[in-house]
Structure formats: C-alpha cells, structure tokens
OpenMM code with the backbone's topology and positions (N, CA, C; nanometers):
from openmm import Vec3, app, unit

residues = "MET ASN GLU ILE TYR PHE TYR GLY LEU PRO ASN CYS THR THR CYS GLN LYS ALA LEU ARG ARG LEU ASP TYR HIS ARG VAL SER ASN VAL LYS LYS ARG ASN ILE LYS GLU GLU PRO LEU ASN ARG LEU GLU ILE GLU ASN LEU ALA GLU MET LEU GLY GLY ALA GLU ASN LEU PHE SER ARG ARG SER VAL LEU TYR ARG GLU LEU GLY LEU LYS ASP LYS THR LEU THR ASP ALA GLU MET LEU ASP LEU MET ALA GLY GLU TYR THR PHE LEU LYS ARG PRO VAL LEU VAL ILE GLY LYS THR ALA ILE ALA GLY PHE PHE GLU LYS GLU TYR ASP GLU PHE PHE LYS ARG LYS".split()
positions = [
    Vec3(0.4094, 5.3383, -7.6021),
    Vec3(0.3441, 5.3905, -7.4819),
    Vec3(0.3934, 5.5337, -7.4571),
    Vec3(0.3097, 5.6121, -7.3925),
    Vec3(0.3441, 5.7498, -7.3583),
    Vec3(0.4580, 5.7555, -7.2575),
    Vec3(0.5087, 5.8773, -7.2359),
    Vec3(0.6101, 5.8942, -7.1322),
    Vec3(0.5487, 5.8616, -6.9968),
    Vec3(0.6314, 5.8036, -6.9102),
    Vec3(0.5842, 5.7606, -6.7790),
    Vec3(0.6613, 5.8351, -6.6714),
    Vec3(0.5873, 5.8959, -6.5806),
    Vec3(0.6466, 5.9707, -6.4699),
    Vec3(0.6020, 5.9070, -6.3393),
    Vec3(0.6964, 5.8999, -6.2462),
    Vec3(0.6697, 5.8408, -6.1158),
    Vec3(0.7175, 5.9397, -6.0104),
    Vec3(0.6238, 5.9920, -5.9318),
    Vec3(0.6555, 6.0883, -5.8273),
    Vec3(0.6428, 6.0192, -5.6925),
    Vec3(0.7514, 6.0192, -5.6174),
    Vec3(0.7484, 5.9530, -5.4880),
    Vec3(0.8736, 5.9814, -5.4085),
    Vec3(0.8997, 5.8932, -5.3124),
    Vec3(1.0173, 5.9042, -5.2271),
    Vec3(1.0922, 5.7716, -5.2301),
    Vec3(1.2247, 5.7752, -5.2420),
    Vec3(1.3009, 5.6499, -5.2515),
    Vec3(1.2876, 5.5589, -5.1302),
    Vec3(1.2713, 5.6157, -5.0103),
    Vec3(1.2634, 5.5335, -4.8885),
    Vec3(1.1210, 5.4963, -4.8492),
    Vec3(1.0238, 5.5366, -4.9272),
    Vec3(0.8833, 5.5071, -4.8985),
    Vec3(0.8543, 5.3624, -4.9416),
    Vec3(0.8104, 5.2799, -4.8470),
    Vec3(0.7859, 5.1388, -4.8796),
    Vec3(0.6722, 5.1224, -4.9809),
    Vec3(0.5734, 5.2094, -4.9758),
    Vec3(0.4634, 5.2025, -5.0724),
    Vec3(0.5152, 5.2346, -5.2124),
    Vec3(0.6018, 5.3334, -5.2221),
    Vec3(0.6611, 5.3691, -5.3511),
    Vec3(0.7456, 5.2531, -5.4043),
    Vec3(0.8197, 5.1874, -5.3155),
    Vec3(0.9025, 5.0738, -5.3553),
    Vec3(0.8158, 4.9590, -5.4082),
    Vec3(0.7024, 4.9343, -5.3428),
    Vec3(0.6101, 4.8297, -5.3895),
    Vec3(0.5561, 4.8651, -5.5281),
    Vec3(0.5219, 4.9915, -5.5469),
    Vec3(0.4688, 5.0364, -5.6763),
    Vec3(0.5731, 5.0184, -5.7862),
    Vec3(0.6974, 5.0516, -5.7570),
    Vec3(0.8038, 5.0349, -5.8565),
    Vec3(0.8251, 4.8880, -5.8907),
    Vec3(0.8142, 4.8005, -5.7892),
    Vec3(0.8246, 4.6560, -5.8166),
    Vec3(0.7104, 4.6109, -5.9078),
    Vec3(0.5934, 4.6709, -5.8890),
    Vec3(0.4792, 4.6337, -5.9734),
    Vec3(0.5004, 4.6819, -6.1168),
    Vec3(0.5653, 4.7958, -6.1316),
    Vec3(0.5988, 4.8432, -6.2662),
    Vec3(0.6953, 4.7458, -6.3323),
    Vec3(0.7933, 4.6966, -6.2554),
    Vec3(0.8865, 4.5961, -6.3080),
    Vec3(0.8108, 4.4699, -6.3495),
    Vec3(0.7162, 4.4282, -6.2663),
    Vec3(0.6352, 4.3099, -6.2943),
    Vec3(0.5647, 4.3240, -6.4297),
    Vec3(0.5177, 4.4443, -6.4595),
    Vec3(0.4475, 4.4706, -6.5861),
    Vec3(0.5445, 4.5096, -6.6981),
    Vec3(0.6733, 4.4955, -6.6701),
    Vec3(0.7788, 4.5255, -6.7669),
    Vec3(0.7696, 4.6695, -6.8197),
    Vec3(0.7386, 4.7601, -6.7289),
    Vec3(0.7322, 4.9021, -6.7635),
    Vec3(0.8716, 4.9590, -6.7421),
    Vec3(0.9281, 5.0136, -6.8484),
    Vec3(1.0628, 5.0686, -6.8368),
    Vec3(1.0622, 5.2155, -6.8784),
    Vec3(1.1771, 5.2762, -6.8755),
    Vec3(1.1924, 5.4178, -6.9108),
    Vec3(1.1040, 5.5083, -6.8267),
    Vec3(1.0941, 5.4750, -6.6996),
    Vec3(1.0139, 5.5550, -6.6072),
    Vec3(1.0993, 5.6716, -6.5583),
    Vec3(1.0457, 5.7916, -6.5689),
    Vec3(1.1151, 5.9102, -6.5183),
    Vec3(1.0732, 5.9297, -6.3735),
    Vec3(1.1664, 5.9014, -6.2834),
    Vec3(1.1372, 5.9083, -6.1399),
    Vec3(1.1740, 6.0453, -6.0854),
    Vec3(1.0902, 6.0941, -5.9960),
    Vec3(1.1174, 6.2235, -5.9328),
    Vec3(1.0950, 6.2124, -5.7827),
    Vec3(1.1988, 6.2450, -5.7085),
    Vec3(1.1927, 6.2457, -5.5633),
    Vec3(1.1241, 6.3768, -5.5229),
    Vec3(1.0022, 6.3682, -5.4717),
    Vec3(0.9239, 6.4887, -5.4433),
    Vec3(0.9752, 6.5668, -5.3233),
    Vec3(1.0637, 6.5067, -5.2454),
    Vec3(1.1245, 6.5806, -5.1339),
    Vec3(1.2411, 6.6650, -5.1856),
    Vec3(1.3246, 6.6030, -5.2688),
    Vec3(1.4430, 6.6717, -5.3211),
    Vec3(1.4061, 6.7699, -5.4332),
    Vec3(1.3040, 6.7357, -5.5102),
    Vec3(1.2621, 6.8193, -5.6231),
    Vec3(1.1098, 6.8364, -5.6156),
    Vec3(1.0647, 6.9246, -5.5251),
    Vec3(0.9197, 6.9408, -5.5038),
    Vec3(0.8445, 6.9834, -5.6299),
    Vec3(0.7200, 6.9428, -5.6353),
    Vec3(0.6331, 6.9841, -5.7454),
    Vec3(0.5891, 7.1284, -5.7216),
    Vec3(0.5795, 7.2047, -5.8283),
    Vec3(0.5308, 7.3415, -5.8120),
    Vec3(0.3782, 7.3436, -5.8196),
    Vec3(0.3209, 7.4567, -5.7912),
    Vec3(0.1745, 7.4686, -5.7831),
    Vec3(0.1073, 7.4263, -5.9146),
    Vec3(0.1617, 7.4684, -6.0274),
    Vec3(0.1020, 7.4336, -6.1569),
    Vec3(0.1060, 7.2824, -6.1808),
    Vec3(0.2175, 7.2195, -6.1478),
    Vec3(0.2281, 7.0740, -6.1634),
    Vec3(0.1245, 7.0035, -6.0757),
    Vec3(0.1072, 7.0525, -5.9543),
    Vec3(0.0102, 6.9932, -5.8619),
    Vec3(-0.1316, 7.0125, -5.9150),
    Vec3(-0.1605, 7.1301, -5.9666),
    Vec3(-0.2931, 7.1552, -6.0244),
    Vec3(-0.3198, 7.0608, -6.1411),
    Vec3(-0.2196, 7.0406, -6.2267),
    Vec3(-0.2359, 6.9506, -6.3413),
    Vec3(-0.2596, 6.8067, -6.2966),
    Vec3(-0.1843, 6.7619, -6.1965),
    Vec3(-0.2046, 6.6261, -6.1443),
    Vec3(-0.3439, 6.6126, -6.0831),
    Vec3(-0.3850, 6.7122, -6.0059),
    Vec3(-0.5168, 6.7084, -5.9426),
    Vec3(-0.6263, 6.7002, -6.0491),
    Vec3(-0.6084, 6.7738, -6.1571),
    Vec3(-0.7076, 6.7705, -6.2655),
    Vec3(-0.7138, 6.6320, -6.3295),
    Vec3(-0.5968, 6.5710, -6.3537),
    Vec3(-0.5926, 6.4358, -6.4115),
    Vec3(-0.6612, 6.3346, -6.3215),
    Vec3(-0.6515, 6.3580, -6.1899),
    Vec3(-0.7065, 6.2635, -6.0924),
    Vec3(-0.8521, 6.2920, -6.0563),
    Vec3(-0.9082, 6.3983, -6.1128),
    Vec3(-1.0488, 6.4287, -6.0857),
    Vec3(-1.0704, 6.5206, -5.9669),
    Vec3(-0.9669, 6.5935, -5.9250),
    Vec3(-0.9822, 6.6899, -5.8162),
    Vec3(-0.8712, 6.6804, -5.7133),
    Vec3(-0.8505, 6.7903, -5.6423),
    Vec3(-0.7446, 6.7987, -5.5416),
    Vec3(-0.7607, 6.6920, -5.4334),
    Vec3(-0.8834, 6.6608, -5.3997),
    Vec3(-0.9141, 6.5605, -5.2967),
    Vec3(-0.8461, 6.4266, -5.3269),
    Vec3(-0.8355, 6.3922, -5.4552),
    Vec3(-0.7783, 6.2636, -5.4953),
    Vec3(-0.6258, 6.2610, -5.4945),
    Vec3(-0.5637, 6.3773, -5.4741),
    Vec3(-0.4186, 6.3868, -5.4678),
    Vec3(-0.3710, 6.4182, -5.3259),
    Vec3(-0.4628, 6.4622, -5.2436),
    Vec3(-0.4301, 6.5104, -5.1094),
    Vec3(-0.4227, 6.3944, -5.0102),
    Vec3(-0.3127, 6.3912, -4.9339),
    Vec3(-0.2946, 6.2857, -4.8343),
    Vec3(-0.3364, 6.3336, -4.6962),
    Vec3(-0.4268, 6.2590, -4.6382),
    Vec3(-0.4694, 6.2878, -4.5013),
    Vec3(-0.3880, 6.2054, -4.4007),
    Vec3(-0.2885, 6.1325, -4.4483),
    Vec3(-0.2037, 6.0496, -4.3604),
    Vec3(-0.0811, 6.1253, -4.3103),
    Vec3(-0.0601, 6.2439, -4.3613),
    Vec3(0.0565, 6.3232, -4.3243),
    Vec3(0.0558, 6.3542, -4.1743),
    Vec3(0.1723, 6.3446, -4.1136),
    Vec3(0.1864, 6.3806, -3.9716),
    Vec3(0.1454, 6.5264, -3.9532),
    Vec3(0.1857, 6.6097, -4.0470),
    Vec3(0.1541, 6.7521, -4.0409),
    Vec3(0.0023, 6.7757, -4.0465),
    Vec3(-0.0673, 6.6912, -4.1184),
    Vec3(-0.2138, 6.7003, -4.1273),
    Vec3(-0.2746, 6.6879, -3.9866),
    Vec3(-0.2236, 6.5924, -3.9107),
    Vec3(-0.2719, 6.5729, -3.7737),
    Vec3(-0.2253, 6.6852, -3.6825),
    Vec3(-0.0967, 6.7217, -3.6952),
    Vec3(-0.0413, 6.8265, -3.6092),
    Vec3(-0.1139, 6.9600, -3.6260),
    Vec3(-0.1560, 6.9898, -3.7476),
    Vec3(-0.2263, 7.1156, -3.7739),
    Vec3(-0.3763, 7.1073, -3.7419),
    Vec3(-0.4212, 6.9901, -3.6993),
    Vec3(-0.5619, 6.9724, -3.6636),
    Vec3(-0.6561, 6.9870, -3.7822),
    Vec3(-0.6107, 6.9448, -3.8997),
    Vec3(-0.6905, 6.9649, -4.0209),
    Vec3(-0.8057, 6.8661, -4.0354),
    Vec3(-0.8033, 6.7578, -3.9590),
    Vec3(-0.9108, 6.6587, -3.9747),
    Vec3(-1.0464, 6.7135, -3.9316),
    Vec3(-1.0460, 6.8154, -3.8490),
    Vec3(-1.1714, 6.8754, -3.8046),
    Vec3(-1.2143, 6.9927, -3.8924),
    Vec3(-1.1401, 7.0154, -3.9991),
    Vec3(-1.1666, 7.1303, -4.0855),
    Vec3(-1.2032, 7.0805, -4.2255),
    Vec3(-1.2975, 7.1462, -4.2889),
    Vec3(-1.3304, 7.1139, -4.4272),
    Vec3(-1.2435, 7.2013, -4.5164),
    Vec3(-1.1560, 7.1366, -4.5909),
    Vec3(-1.0629, 7.2097, -4.6767),
    Vec3(-1.1202, 7.2283, -4.8166),
    Vec3(-1.1009, 7.3470, -4.8719),
    Vec3(-1.1412, 7.3718, -5.0107),
    Vec3(-1.0333, 7.3147, -5.1021),
    Vec3(-1.0642, 7.3015, -5.2299),
    Vec3(-0.9640, 7.2567, -5.3265),
    Vec3(-0.8433, 7.3498, -5.3240),
    Vec3(-0.8675, 7.4802, -5.3198),
    Vec3(-0.7583, 7.5785, -5.3193),
    Vec3(-0.6698, 7.5604, -5.1964),
    Vec3(-0.7297, 7.5348, -5.0812),
    Vec3(-0.6510, 7.5137, -4.9589),
    Vec3(-0.5673, 7.3861, -4.9699),
    Vec3(-0.6262, 7.2805, -5.0251),
    Vec3(-0.5507, 7.1559, -5.0428),
    Vec3(-0.4345, 7.1776, -5.1394),
    Vec3(-0.4600, 7.2485, -5.2488),
    Vec3(-0.3541, 7.2761, -5.3458),
    Vec3(-0.2419, 7.3577, -5.2819),
    Vec3(-0.2785, 7.4575, -5.2013),
    Vec3(-0.1782, 7.5386, -5.1314),
    Vec3(-0.0941, 7.4528, -5.0370),
    Vec3(-0.1605, 7.3662, -4.9621),
    Vec3(-0.0887, 7.2793, -4.8686),
    Vec3(0.0072, 7.1856, -4.9428),
    Vec3(-0.0398, 7.1260, -5.0524),
    Vec3(0.0444, 7.0341, -5.1293),
    Vec3(0.1620, 7.1077, -5.1938),
    Vec3(0.1384, 7.2297, -5.2389),
    Vec3(0.2457, 7.3076, -5.3015),
    Vec3(0.3495, 7.3512, -5.1978),
    Vec3(0.3057, 7.3672, -5.0740),
    Vec3(0.3955, 7.4131, -4.9685),
    Vec3(0.4701, 7.3025, -4.8964),
    Vec3(0.4169, 7.1804, -4.9014),
    Vec3(0.4751, 7.0700, -4.8236),
    Vec3(0.4481, 6.9373, -4.8944),
    Vec3(0.5555, 6.8708, -4.9382),
    Vec3(0.5415, 6.7472, -5.0152),
    Vec3(0.4669, 6.6369, -4.9406),
    Vec3(0.4671, 6.6391, -4.8076),
    Vec3(0.4031, 6.5302, -4.7329),
    Vec3(0.2508, 6.5305, -4.7486),
    Vec3(0.1955, 6.6387, -4.8013),
    Vec3(0.0508, 6.6422, -4.8249),
    Vec3(0.0117, 6.5750, -4.9566),
    Vec3(0.1100, 6.5336, -5.0343),
    Vec3(0.0816, 6.4645, -5.1598),
    Vec3(0.0655, 6.3152, -5.1340),
    Vec3(-0.0409, 6.2578, -5.1868),
    Vec3(-0.0563, 6.1132, -5.1830),
    Vec3(0.0579, 6.0562, -5.2652),
    Vec3(0.1148, 5.9466, -5.2203),
    Vec3(0.2228, 5.8915, -5.2995),
    Vec3(0.2150, 5.7399, -5.3045),
    Vec3(0.2711, 5.6878, -5.4104),
    Vec3(0.3304, 5.7573, -5.5241),
    Vec3(0.2229, 5.8083, -5.6194),
    Vec3(0.2673, 5.8889, -5.7151),
    Vec3(0.1793, 5.9303, -5.8242),
    Vec3(0.2440, 5.8788, -5.9518),
    Vec3(0.1666, 5.8045, -6.0276),
    Vec3(0.2113, 5.7491, -6.1551),
    Vec3(0.1352, 5.8218, -6.2656),
    Vec3(0.2086, 5.8744, -6.3630),
    Vec3(0.1458, 5.9456, -6.4736),
    Vec3(0.1908, 5.8830, -6.6044),
    Vec3(0.0929, 5.8444, -6.6840),
    Vec3(0.1201, 5.7933, -6.8186),
    Vec3(0.0305, 5.8721, -6.9131),
    Vec3(0.0934, 5.9540, -6.9954),
    Vec3(0.0163, 6.0398, -7.0858),
    Vec3(-0.0683, 6.1370, -7.0068),
    Vec3(-0.1986, 6.1306, -7.0275),
    Vec3(-0.2919, 6.2201, -6.9585),
    Vec3(-0.3654, 6.1491, -6.8448),
    Vec3(-0.3144, 6.0322, -6.8065),
    Vec3(-0.3768, 5.9526, -6.7020),
    Vec3(-0.2850, 5.9442, -6.5808),
    Vec3(-0.3440, 5.9540, -6.4624),
    Vec3(-0.2643, 5.9459, -6.3398),
    Vec3(-0.3326, 5.8561, -6.2376),
    Vec3(-0.2501, 5.7972, -6.1520),
    Vec3(-0.2970, 5.7172, -6.0384),
    Vec3(-0.2214, 5.7690, -5.9161),
    Vec3(-0.2934, 5.7988, -5.8094),
    Vec3(-0.2284, 5.8432, -5.6852),
    Vec3(-0.2451, 5.7351, -5.5795),
    Vec3(-0.1376, 5.7069, -5.5087),
    Vec3(-0.1390, 5.5984, -5.4118),
    Vec3(-0.1048, 5.4689, -5.4834),
    Vec3(-0.0912, 5.3620, -5.4082),
    Vec3(-0.0613, 5.2339, -5.4718),
    Vec3(-0.1526, 5.1248, -5.4192),
    Vec3(-0.2223, 5.0659, -5.5133),
    Vec3(-0.3000, 4.9451, -5.4880),
    Vec3(-0.2682, 4.8517, -5.6035),
    Vec3(-0.2144, 4.7362, -5.5714),
    Vec3(-0.1694, 4.6419, -5.6728),
    Vec3(-0.2760, 4.6158, -5.7784),
    Vec3(-0.3979, 4.5933, -5.7342),
    Vec3(-0.5073, 4.5627, -5.8268),
    Vec3(-0.5326, 4.6795, -5.9234),
    Vec3(-0.5253, 4.8016, -5.8713),
    Vec3(-0.5471, 4.9195, -5.9552),
    Vec3(-0.4371, 4.9309, -6.0616),
    Vec3(-0.3126, 4.9053, -6.0242),
    Vec3(-0.2029, 4.9074, -6.1215),
    Vec3(-0.2248, 4.7990, -6.2265),
    Vec3(-0.2614, 4.6782, -6.1818),
    Vec3(-0.2833, 4.5675, -6.2749),
    Vec3(-0.3937, 4.6002, -6.3747),
    Vec3(-0.5042, 4.6547, -6.3255),
    Vec3(-0.6150, 4.6933, -6.4146),
    Vec3(-0.5694, 4.8006, -6.5127),
    Vec3(-0.4942, 4.8971, -6.4641),
    Vec3(-0.4460, 5.0057, -6.5466),
    Vec3(-0.3620, 4.9523, -6.6624),
    Vec3(-0.2706, 4.8612, -6.6320),
    Vec3(-0.1828, 4.8096, -6.7364),
    Vec3(-0.2527, 4.7094, -6.8281),
    Vec3(-0.3601, 4.6498, -6.7831),
    Vec3(-0.4403, 4.5660, -6.8720),
    Vec3(-0.5034, 4.6516, -6.9817),
    Vec3(-0.5468, 4.7736, -6.9422),
    Vec3(-0.6118, 4.8643, -7.0376),
    Vec3(-0.5113, 4.9288, -7.1321),
    Vec3(-0.3877, 4.9443, -7.0910),
    Vec3(-0.2870, 5.0155, -7.1716),
    Vec3(-0.2287, 4.9216, -7.2717),
] * unit.nanometer
topology = app.Topology()
chain = topology.addChain("A")
for resn in residues:
    res = topology.addResidue(resn, chain)
    for name in ("N", "CA", "C"):
        topology.addAtom(name, app.Element.getBySymbol(name[0]), res)
C-alpha cells in the first residue's frame, strides 16, 4: 500500500474515531500530523484540495472563526478558501486521510469502509 498520511488534531473526537477506524482496518504506518502544531502550507493545501476535487471539499464551514467573520453570508472563491485554510488551520475539514493520490476529508465510517474495500 502507498504511504498513508493523516492530518488532524489529537484532541479532536472525530479524528480519534477516524484513527480507531484505521485500526479496525489494520492500517498501520500512518504518518500523523497535528495541523495546529505543524500547519499545512499553501502548496500542501492546494494539493489536498486538488485530490479532493476542489477547495470546497477541504474547507470547513463549522469553524467558529467562519461564523465570527460572518462568512456564511458570503460566496467564497476557491482562492479565498485556500487563503483562509493556509492562514488558519480551523478552516480545514478534519481529519484528512491521504493514501497515494487519493484523499478523504472529514470522517464518515461508511466512507472509510468503502475506501478500504477498494484498496
């Protein structure tokens, strides 16, 4: 199997559930990265967005900052979303799982199960 990267936060319950699901599928040698302590740079974010089919699929609208900045009433361009994600880790959907050239953002048990059935 390709190298596996997991981008998330150690105290995030969704990230913890995703990691348990990786254990369930006996996925090991996962390279974990705490996106708060070691933020992704703009190029890394662009690459992830491309793997996911666009910035929209990597951008989190659940961020407290998203609400505080009143962004729900604004239509954001891909470039604006990329800028926001590069500037503040909380705008990244999490976790992000990358295996080879394939990525999944967020955690849904069924989606992980389907993914590992195909791999």
